[in-house]
N, C-alpha and C positions, 0 to 999 in steps of 0.2 A: 409377525407376518400375518396378513390377513388372508382368508381362504380364496377370495377372488385374485390377490396378488400370487398366491401359491399356483392355483389353477392355471393362471395366465402363464407362469413360468414353466410348469411341466408341460402346456400345451405348446412351447416354443421348440422342443424337440420332436423331431419326426417319430410317428408312432413305429413301434416296432424296434427303435433303435435308442431307448433312454441311457443304457450305460456306456459311458465315455471309457470305460477300463476294457481292455481286451484280454480274452482268455482269463477272467476273473475266476472261472471255476477249475482253472489249472488242468484243463483235459488236453491241451496240446503241448507237447515236448519233442518238437522234431530233432533237437540236437542230440538228446541223450536217452529217449525213449525210456524215462524212468531210472536211468542209473544216477548214481551220486554223484556229484561235482565238488572236487576240491577247491575252496575259496581262497583267494588272495586279494591283494589291493586292485587288480583289474578286474573289471565286469565279466561276469559270467553268467550266462543263461541256463536255468533249470527248466521250469515252466517256461514257454514261449512268452515275450514281452516283459518279463520280471527279471531286471538286473538284480543279481546278487553280488554283495562285496563282503569280504572277509579281512578287511586291511587293518588288522589289530596286531601289533607287534608282539610275537611271543604266544600267540594263540592259534589254535587250529579250528577250522570249522566247514562245514560241507552244507550243500542245498541240495534237495531232491523233490522230484515230484512222486508222492506217495499215495496208496490207495487208502487213506484215512481221512474220512469226511464225515459231517454231520448230515443228517437225514435230507435227502433231496440232491446229495452231491457224492460224487465218487472219487475226487481227487483233492489233494491240497499240496501247497508248497512249504516243505518242512526245512527250517534253519536248525543246525544241530552244532553245537561248541563241543569239541573235544577236549582241548586244553584251554581253561579259563584264566584270564589275567585281568589285573586292573586296567581299565580304558582309560588311557590319557592322551593329550597333545593332539596329534594329528591322526590319530587312530579313528578309523570307520568302518562300521559294517552295518548292512542293511538291505532290504527288498526295495526296489524301486520301480515303479513304472513312469515312462515318459509318455505322456499325451500328445499326439502331433497337434500342432497349430491350427490345421484345417478342421481337427475334429473339436477344438474347444473355441473355436472364433465366437460361436453363438453366444457364449457366455458374457461377452462385452467387458471382460476385465480390463482394468485400467482406464474405465470411463465411468461416467456418472450413472450409467445403464447397467451397470455389473450385475450379474444374477448370482443369487445363493445356490450354494450346492450342498448336497449331503453324501458323505461318504459311509457306506456300511459295508461290513465283512463279518466273517466267522473267525475266530481265533482259538486256539488251544495252546497252552504252554505247561511245562514241568514247574515253572515259577508263578508266582501270584505277585501282585502289586500294581502300580502304576507305570505304563509304558508310554513312550513318546512317539510321536507320529507327526509329520510335517508335509506342508504343501509349499512349493516354490516356483518362481517364474524361470524362465531360461537366463542364465547369468547368475542366478541365485541371489539376487537383489532385493526380492521380495519374500517374506517367509511368513507363514501362518504355523505356529505351533501348538500343539495340544497334548493330552493324555487321554487313554483309555485304560480300564481298569480290569484286571484278569482276577475274578474272586475265588474260583478254585482250580487247581492244579490238575492236569490232564482231563480237563473237561470242556467240549466244545461250548463257547459263549458268543452270542451275536452282540457285535457293538455298532453304534450309530453316532456319527459325528457330524454336527451342522457347522457348515463353513461359510461365513458371509462372503459376498462377492468383493473383491478386491478393486476400489476406484482409483488406485494410484499405481505407479510403476507401469512397465512396458511388458506387454504380454503377446507373444508371436502368434500369427494368425496364419503361417504359411506351412509348408513341410518340415519346419525345424519343430523342436520340443516347444510346446506351448505351456506345458505344465507338468510337474514333478510331484509324485506322490511317494514318500520316503517312510518305511517304517524302521525305527532305530533299533538295532541289534547291538551297538557299540559305537556310537559317536563319542569323540574326545573333544571335539570342538564345537563351537557354534551353540553354547548353552544360552539360555533365556531366562529372566525371572518372570517374564510376561506371558500369560497364556491366553490363547482364544481371540487373538487380535492381529490384524496384520501389521507387519513391522518393517522397517528397511534393514538389509543386511543379510548375511548368510548364516540364518539360526536354525538348530538342527533338533535340539531337545531341551527338556526342563530338567533342571538340577534335581536329582534324588530320583530320576527315573530308574526303572530295572532296565539291565543291560545283559542280554543273553550270552554276550561273549566274556562276561565276567565270572560265569559258574560252569565249571568242568561238567560236562554231560547234560548241561540244560539244552531245551530244544523249544521251538515254537513254530506252529502250523497256522497257515491262513488260507482260506476260500471263500467263495462267494463275494468277491471284492466287487462293489459296485460305487460308481460316482455319477450322480445324477442331478438335474436341475430341480430346485426346491428345498424345503425344509423337512419334509417327512419322507424317510426311506420305504419305498416300495419293494414288493416282492422280487427277488433276483430275477434278471432277464435271461432266462435260458435260451440260448441260440443255438441253431442246430450245428451238428460238428462240422459240417460241410462249410457252414458260413464262417464259424469260429477260425477255423483252418485258413480260410482265403484272407481273412482280415489280418492273422498272423502273417501270411505270405507277402503281404506288402512291406514286410521288415526283413524277413529271413524265409529262404526257402530252398529246398533240394530239387534239382532238376538234372536232367540228362541231356542228351543231344544225339544228332545224327552227323556222320562227317565221312571224309574220304582223305587218303595221304595226299600232302601238297608236294612241291618239288624239293622241299628240304628232306634231307636223309633221315632225321629223327622228329619228324613233326607231322601234324595231321589237323586240318581244319574242321573244326565243330561248329555246327549251328545249334544253339541253345535257345529254346523258347519258354520264356516264363510262363508259369501257370497262372500268375496274378501280376499285374503290372506293379513295380515296385515303387517305394517312395521317392527314391533318388537313385542314381547309379551306384550300383553296389560293388563290393569286393567280391571276388570269386577266389575259391580255395577247393582243393578237392576233399570230398566228403570222406568222414571216417571210414578207413577201411583201403583196400587195395583194389585197383581197377585196371584192366588190361584189355588189349584188343589183339588181334592176331591178322597179320597180312596174308592174303592168298599164298598158300605154300610155305609158309614160315612160322616159327614158333611164336608164341605169346610175348608182347612186350608189355611191361607194367607202365601205367601213366604216372611220371614222377613229379610233374609240375604243371601249371597252366598258366596262360598270360590271356587276358580277355580284352577285347576291344568292343565296347558296348555301344550300338547303333542308336538305341531308344530304350526308354524305361520298359517297354512291353517285350522286348526280346534282346538277345546278345548274340554276337559272334565272337568265339574263342579259339586260341591256338593252343592245342595241346602239344607239349615237348616230351617226346619219349627217349629218355637218355640211355636206356638199357637196348634200344635196337637202333642202330645207324644205317640200316641198308633199305629202308623204306623207299618205294619208288613211286612215281606219280600215279594216282588213280587206282592203285592195287588193293588199298584198304577200303572197307566200307562197313560201319557197325552202328549200332544204336546203343546208347548208355543211358540206364534208368537211375535216376537220382545220384549220379556220380559226383556232381558239384554242387556246392554250397555257395548260394549268392546272399549277401549280408547288407542290408540297408538300415540297420537299427539306428535309433536316435541316441 
């Protein structure tokens, strides 16, 4: 690629927002506050925006935001294998970030004007060798599979991967997932013998790659993850904590509400306003912990479940059902709840 072409591509991204990855420095962990997360086949989030999978039969694994990082960073996302087993068949274990189509639309993938990108990140592992990483579209019909090499165990190393723009396939440009970036910890399917080129199909790894889930006690950390237009990795784009948190809150956020008792004997209407407009209509659950309110002159009652009716992406109206108190009367309860509810609109 010529310097002129590269400069043109770099210039196509608004200044101050080069990195398509959100929370690449692993500083936001709204769900767990740094606690370890036991992984299984379903997606779990440790650091915000990074899905963590541990779907390897017979193996145990965890993910955690930890205070272990190279110079210039404070946190990383750590994948740890407890019991290692041979990865086969439909097994899958990985770190994944889904990039929203609105944020990747300017890449023009799927057209003749597709732009090249470069992925860079810091990595440390107890194991050495060649590890697989892949980039895919929504639907996993287009795949770019490559490897990066860890040379020294337990040592932070910086990796750079050049990815040509894909001129084929369907790449969504709306509020659905536009691009998936996958770090292989234990894929048992989707092997490919062809590296560093776009291919059709759901392809995940290169045969012979190291898989963390096959070694008991093995671990791998990543941080400083950046995906940007061009062919040269630039210095990591550190955003303010507030900006990074707001970007994460588009997909997941904690919020409270204000409300009063309604005519139901065990319910109360709450008005919950989102801190950041969300990507899509979210699901609502009670945040970790026990929350309660007290009606005037009555004992506290625990909030046991909620059902929410969302009026817009910018705010919601929910109904809290309190099964432990069946004597509420209209208008006698008034309270404010801080971060009592979790709203999820993840890709």
